[in-house]
N, C-alpha and C positions, 0 to 999 in steps of 0.2 A: 646643599642645594647650590646649583650652578649660579654664578653671578651673571647678571645681564650686562651686555656691552653698554658702556656709557652712551647716553644720547648724543647724537652728532649735533654739535652747536654750530650755528651760523655766525658769521662775523657780526660783532656788536656794531661796528661802523665800517662802511666800505671805504677803504683807502684808494681803491681803483674802481669807481662806479661804472666805467665803460670798458673795463678790462678784466673779465672774469678769470683769465689765465693768471695774471699777476695777483689778483685777489686770492685765488686758490693757494698760490705759493705762500702768500703772506699768512693765510689762515693755518697752513701746515706748520710753519715755523713758530706761530704763536700758540700752537697746541690746540687750536679750535677744530682741527681735523686730525684724527689719529693716524700716525704715519710711522713706519720704521725708518731706520737710519738711511737706507738707500733712497727711499721715497723722499725723505727730508732733504737729502743731498741734491736731488733733482730740483726741488723747490728753491733751495739756496742758490744753486747754479743759475737758475733763471733770473732771480732778482739781482744777483751779482753782475751778470752779464748786461742787464739793463743799465747798470751804473758805469761799467768800464768796457763793455763790448765794442763800442765805437772805435776804440784804439786799435782793435783787431779787424776792423771793417765789418762789424756785426751790428745790425740795426733792428730794434724791436718795433714792429708795425701792428699794433693791436687792432686796427681797422681791417687788415687783411685776415688776421686771426678770427675776427668776428664773423666774416663772411663764411669761412670754413665751418665755424661752430654753428652758424645758423642754418646751414644746408640741411642737415639731417631732420630736425623737427619740421622744417618747411616742406620737404619733399618726400621723406620716407616715413613709414609706419612700422611699428613693432609687429613681428610676424608670428610670435609664439609666446606662450605663458599667460599669466593672469592679466597682463597689460596688452594683449594682442589687439591690434587695430588702433591703438593710440599713437599719437605722433612720437617719433623716435627722438625724444628729448635726451640729449647727452647727459650721462652721469657726470658728477663733478670731476672725477679722474679722467673721463673721456675728454671733457672740455680742456683740461690742463694739457693733455697730450696733443690734442688737435691744435690748440692755440700755439704750442711750441713748434710743431711741425710746419705750420703754415705762416705763423706770424714773424718768425725770425728770418731776416733777409741779409744778404751780403751787399757790398757797395754797388754791385751790378744790378741789384734788384732780384737776383735769383734766390731761391730757397736756400737757407743756410744748411739745413740738415739733409744729407744724402742717405743716411741710414737711421732707423729708429728701432730700439729694442724695448718691447713691452712684456713684462713678466708679472703675472698675478696668480692668485689661487684660482681653482676651478669655479665656474659659475659666475664670473664677474663681467659677462657680456663683452668679452674681448673680441671674439670672432665676429659678432654682428657689427661692432664698431670698425674693425678692419675692413669688413665688407662695404660699409658706408663710405669709408675713405676711398676705397677702390672705385666705387660708383662716382664719387665726386670728382676724382682726378680723371676718370675715364671720359665722362660725358658732360660735366658741368663746370670744369675748372677753366675752360676757355682755350684749351690747346687743341688745334686741329690734328686729326689722325693720331690721337693719343693712344698708346698701347699700355694696357694694364694686364699683368699676369698673376695668377694665383698658383703657387707651386707647393709641393709637399713631398714627403718621403715616398709616397705612393699616390695612386689616383684618389683613393678615399681621403687621404690627408689633404691633398690639394683642393678637394671639393668642399672641405669643411666650411670655409668662409665664402667660397663661391656660391654654394647653395643658399646661404643667407642673402647674398646679393640678388640672386634670381628671385627668391621669395619676396624681397622688398620691391622688386619691379612688378610683381604680380598681385600685390595687395593695394587697396585703395590708398591714394595719397591723402595726407591730412586735410580735413575740411570737406572731403567728398561725401555725398549723400550715401548713407549706408545701404540704401536700396538700389543703388546704381553701381555699375562697374566703371571706375575712373582710376586706372592704374597707369604707370609709366608705359607699360606694354600696350594697353588699349589705346593710349593717346598716340602711339607710334613713336614715342621718344626713344624707345629701345626695341630691338628685335632680339628675341632669345632663340638661339639655335639649339635644337634638341628639346626633348620634353621631359618633364619630371626630373628624376634623379639622373637622367642621361643628358641633361642640358650641359653644354660645354663652352658656349660662348655667348656673350652679350654684346650686341652691336649698337652704336649710337649714330643713327643715320645723319643727323644734322652736322656732326663734326667729323664723320668718317672714322670714329674711334672704336675701340673694342676692349673687352674685358674677357680674358680667356683663362681656363683652368688647365694646368699641365702637371703631369706627374714628374717626380724626380728623375732627371736624366733625359727627359724629352727635349729635343732640340728643334728650333725653327730657324729658318734662314733669315739672316739680317734683321734681328729684332731691334726695335728702337723704343725701348720701354720708358715710359714716364714713371711707372711704379711697378714694383714686384713685391707681392705680399706672400709671406711664408708663415703659416701658422703651425702650431705643434712642433716647434723646433726641437723639443726634447726627444722626438721620435726619429730625427734624422740620424742615419748611420754614417754618413760622410758629409763633408761640407763642400763637395765638388760643385754641386749645382748652385749653391748660394754664392760661392766665389765667382763662378762663371757669370751669373746674372749681375753680380756687383761690378764686374768688369764691363758688362754691356751698359749698365747705368752710368759708369764713369765716363763713357764716350759721349753721353748726351750733353749738348752745349747749354741747354736750359735746365728747367726744374726736373729733378728725377729723385725717386725715393725707394729705398729698400726697407720695407717694414716687416720686422720679425716679431712674431708673437709666440708665447710659450707659457706653460706652467713651469715651476721651478724644476730644472732637470735633476735626475738622479746623478750622483757622482760618477756612476758607471756609464752614464749617457754622455760620452766624451764630447761630441760636437756641441750639444747644448751647453754643457758645462764650460767649455772653452769660450764660447761667445758670451755667456752670462758673466764670467769672471772679467772679461775685457770690458763689458759695458758697466759693470760695477765700479771698476777703476775710473772709467770715464766720468760717471756720475759723481764720484768722490773727488775728482780732480787729480787723481794719481797718474792718469794718462790724459794729456791735453789733446783732444780731437774735437775741433769746433764743428765738424760735420757729422758727428754722431750724437744722437739723442738717446737717453736711457731713462726708463721709468720701471723701477723694480719694487714690487710690493711683497715683502717677506716679514715675518716676525723677526725680532732681533735675537741675537745669540743668547742674551740674558733671559729671553722668554722661553727658550726651548725646553728646559728641564721640566717646567710645570705648565706647558702650553695647553694641555687638555683641561686643566682646572682653572685657567686664567682667561676667561672670556674677554676681558678688557683688551687683550692684545690681538685678538682675532682680526679686527678691521685693518691691522697693519698689512696683512696678506690678502684680505678680501675687502677691498674698498667699496664694494657694492653691498656689503653685509647690512641687512636691515633696511636697504633701499629697494633693490630688485631681487636680492638673494636672501630668502628668509633665514633667520638665525636658527629656526627649528630644523632646517635641513642639515646644518652642520652639527647641531647637537646630537642628532641621531647617529651620524657617522662617528662622532667622538665616543658616544656610549659604546658602540661596537668595538672601536679601536682600543678602548681600555681593557678589553678582555681577550682580544685576538691580536697577537703580535704582528702577524702579516698585515692585517688591516691598519695597525698602528703606524707602520712605516709609510704606507701609501697615503694615509690621511695627513700625516705630518708633512709629506712632500707636496702632495697635490693641492691641499687646502691651506696649509700654514707656511709653505715656502721654505721648509727645512730640507736642505739638499742631502737627504739620505741616499744610500746606495740602493742595491736591490733589496727586496723584502727578506732575502735570506743571507744578508751580509754575515759573514762567519763569526764576527764579534761585534759588540756594540760600536757602531761606526763613529760615534762621538769620541770614544776612547781611542780608536784607530787614528782619527784626525789629530788628536792631541799629541801623538808621538811622531808626527811627520815634521821634519825639519831639515836643516842643512848639515851634512856630514863632510867635514873637511879632512881628508886623509893626511894632509901634511901636518895638521895640528895633532894628529894621533900617532905620529911617528914615535917609536919607542914603547908604545903600549902593546900588550899581548894581543895577538891577532889570530883569528881562525878563518879559514876559507871554506866555502861550501859550493858545490857544483851540481847542476842539473843539466845534462846534455840533451839536446834535441835528437829525435830519431832521424829526421831528414832535414826538413826546411822550416820547422816551426821555431820556437824561441829556445835559445840556450841562455841560462842565467848563471852568473857567478856572483856570490855575495862575500864581502869581507866584513867580519864582525870584530870590533875592537872593544876592549874593556879598559876604561880610563882608571885613574888612581882612586876615584871615588866609587868604583864598582859599577858605573853606568855603562851600558852597552851602546855601541854605535854601529849601525848596519848600512852599507852602501852596496848597491847591486849594479852590475854591468850586464847588458843584454846584446845578443847577436841573433841575426836572422840572415836569410839569403836575399840577394837582389832580384833573383828570378821571380817573376809574377808577384812582386811586392804589392802592387796596387790591388790585384785580385785577392790576395790573401788578407789584405787589410779590410776589404769589403766583407769577406767571409767571416772574419773575426770581429767585425764591428770595431775596428781600431785604425786610427790614422797613421799607419806605419810610415808612409812616405814623409809625413810631417815630422814624426818623431825622429826619423833618420836625419832630416835636415836640422832639427834642433839638437841633435847629438844625444838624445835619450836612448837611442838604439843604433847599433852598428850593423849595416847591411854589407855582407861579404860576397864576393863574386861566386858565381856557380849556382847549381841547383841544390847542393847539399852543403851544409856549414862545414867549412874547413876548420878542423879542431886546432890547427896550429895557431890561429888567431887567439883562441882561448888559452892555449898553452903559453903563448907569449905574454899575455896579461897576467897569468898566474906567476910566471917567472919574474915579471916586473914587481909585483906585489911582494914576492918573497925577498927580492933584492932590497926593497925599501923598508920592509916591516919585519917585526919579530913574529913570524908565522909559526904557530905551534903544529898545525897539521891541516890537511884539507879533507873535509867530510864529503862523501860522494854518494850519489845514487848509482848503484852498480851498472845500470843500463848504459851501454856505449863506452864504458871506461877504457876498454882495450884500445879504441881509436885515440882517446886522449893520451894514454901512455905512449902510444906510437908517435903522436905528435910531439910529445915532450922529448922523446929520444931524437926525433928529427931536428929539433932546435938546440940539442945539447943540454937539456935541463934534466938533472937527476931526480927521479921520484921512485918511491918504493911503497908497496902495499903492506900494511900491517895486518898480520894474520893471527896474532895471539901472542901472549907473553912468553910462550915457549919457543917462538920462532926468533931467529937471529935478526937484529935490526939491519936495515939497509942504509944507504947514503942518500942524502938529498931530502926532498920534501916527503914527509910521511902522508900516505893516503889511507884514510880510515872509512870503511863502509858504514853507511847510515841506512838502517831499515826504513822502508817506505810505507808499509802497510800498517794495519791496526795491531799486529802482533807485538806483544811486549817481549823484549829480549832481556832475560834475567841475569845475564852475565854482568859482573860488576863494571859499571861505567860504560857499558856498551851503548851505542847510539841507536835510538829507534824513534819513529815519528810520534807515538803517543806521549812519550816523555818530552820530546822537543816542543810539541804543540802546547803542552801544559806550561812549560817554561816560558814560551813566547807569550801566551795569554797573561801569565803572571807579570811579566815585564811590561806589557802594554797597560794593564790595569793599574799597576803601581807607578807608571810613568818613569821607569828606570831604564828606558830604551829610547833611542832616537833612530828613526828610519829615514834615510835620505829621501826627500820628497821627489817623486818621479811619476809622471803620468802612466808609465808602463807598469810600475809597481802597484799603483792604485787600480789599474785595470785588473791585474792579477788578483788583488785582494777582493775586488768587486765580483770577480768570476768564481772565486773559490767556494767549493762545497765541502763541508766537514762531515765525514761519515763516522759512525760509532758502532761498536759491537755490543753484545749483551752485558759485558763487564764495564762498559763506559769508556773503553779505549778508543781514542779518536785519531783520525788521520785525514789529510787532504785527499780527495778522490778526484783524479784527473778526468776519468771517464764521465763522471756525473756533474762535473763543474760546467759553468756556462761558457767557458772559453779558456784561454791560456792562463795558467796559474803558476808558471815556473818560478817567478820571483818569490811567491809566498812559500814555495817548497824550500828554496835555498835560504830564505830568511829564517824559517823555522829550524832548518838544519844548523845554521850558524849559531843561533841562540842556544840550541840544544848542545852544541859542541862547547860553547863558552861556559855554560852553566853546569855542564856535566863533564868537566875537563877530562878527556881520555888520557890516562897515563898508564904506562907499563908498570905493574906493581913492583915496588922496590924489593930486592932480594931479602929473604929472611935473615935476621941477625941473632946472635946468641946474646942473652942478657949479660954474660960475662964480658962482652965487648964494650959494655957501657960502664965507664969509669965511675959513675954515680950509683951503680947498682949495689944494693946491700941486702943480705939475707934477712937482716933485722927489719928493713922496710918491707921486704916481701912478706 
């Protein structure tokens, strides 16, 4: 029988009777409110800054926080669900976030926080709360001609919280007679442009302000935003619009806020993951950014293994559980997730805050994460090394992996990537990958031209062979003639191994690696089913370290594993969700290292063995 979540206890005594924000933080740290590590870090940060923030020009103003917290229940009503029509009383976690965003001030009196990141499980009333903040800053904060914008990956995403705001303007305000129409719209305090789902702007006549919904990429002339709200960040394919609006907010001399809301992003959702990791570090103090606020509700890593059977940890990711979000709702989802693997991944991410990849991640993602680390090639000098190469056809990714085996038999893989500079931004959008950012961060090398010049790759292979004890290079036969020509061009000797009966050449040995599901039965021949099996074994036994790279993680998240009737498996590029070149070369490299390809030694006569004896025979 499933255990019930523990009852939420209220504070035994209030240390901050007129300051619900600080009281909430105190209750979190005292264990009276169930919270995960990131959530607790936000509470600790708030209380710590109250003590020493003045040294950095930061001032806690609980009376200003109280005005913002009091706005929603005084002016807005709930528009959907079992509590429809009741005053929009903020949930405890809402109050904490609202208080932080508005109560913290700089020496100048301006709001401290210029950006806020709010990450929770589904169903925690995040979007209505963001909509309420937008209405407050747009029409009731006291700024003339204030501009508030709701943005999203597309029009539908941009409208998620904007529709909540429109609905709040069209229902009776708290305290109104239920038999009369007394709304913000009927009072003339707001004018809504458009009708129903086609509403696109809320105007506030008294202050000349507006609240407008825009799709990702839409531009307006000379915006002067006081607030930009972006929900469903996990759906964003690029961070271009977010960064553009951040720059617009940075120009504002007074208060301005970028408020970002999301469910926990999948690891393959790169934009959301990058922002989430940044704000996690801010919350924990690993990055000092006094203008960034972070509230992240996830179960802890220790909870992940048994998360479906441990209901006591669920409120860590769902702070409204048992308050406005019935526990029966999530129990039903969990019951299905226990028997359906695809549902399991989505429930873990969307409700529990576990950053899984796609529902079809080719191996248990927790195991994949465990073998990500730092591979320092200088420390591996002198170790046996194998190279593996997957060349692009034209302008997609080319991947080169070096695999070392240390003295303990542990493998270390590091991958280099190349693409072309031409149309880099457009290809990044098509592949849902921030190629421009990766090039800037040196995770990816962009070479001139419309087609990848193989001489760049040949030069890197030459460098590795000069520094390390390279046994051979395993290759996907496609495009290898161009690589061999590039090696000749730079004066680097290579030769293709064609079998034990063929004469050996000089320079680097090139050994073909089969790419499909067909098993090659020749002794020690390289083929993908064997290499995939070796790679999985290494990952699951943690006898492999893969150099941590966002490009490699993208390849892993995109990979699709195909199998035939005999259970022979291989990565399938055509059916994968995007580029997988790094996964192909890592599998080839591990396969080469664990099935070391050697030319069979010539047969010898037993009489050549001085220890041979007929008696022993």
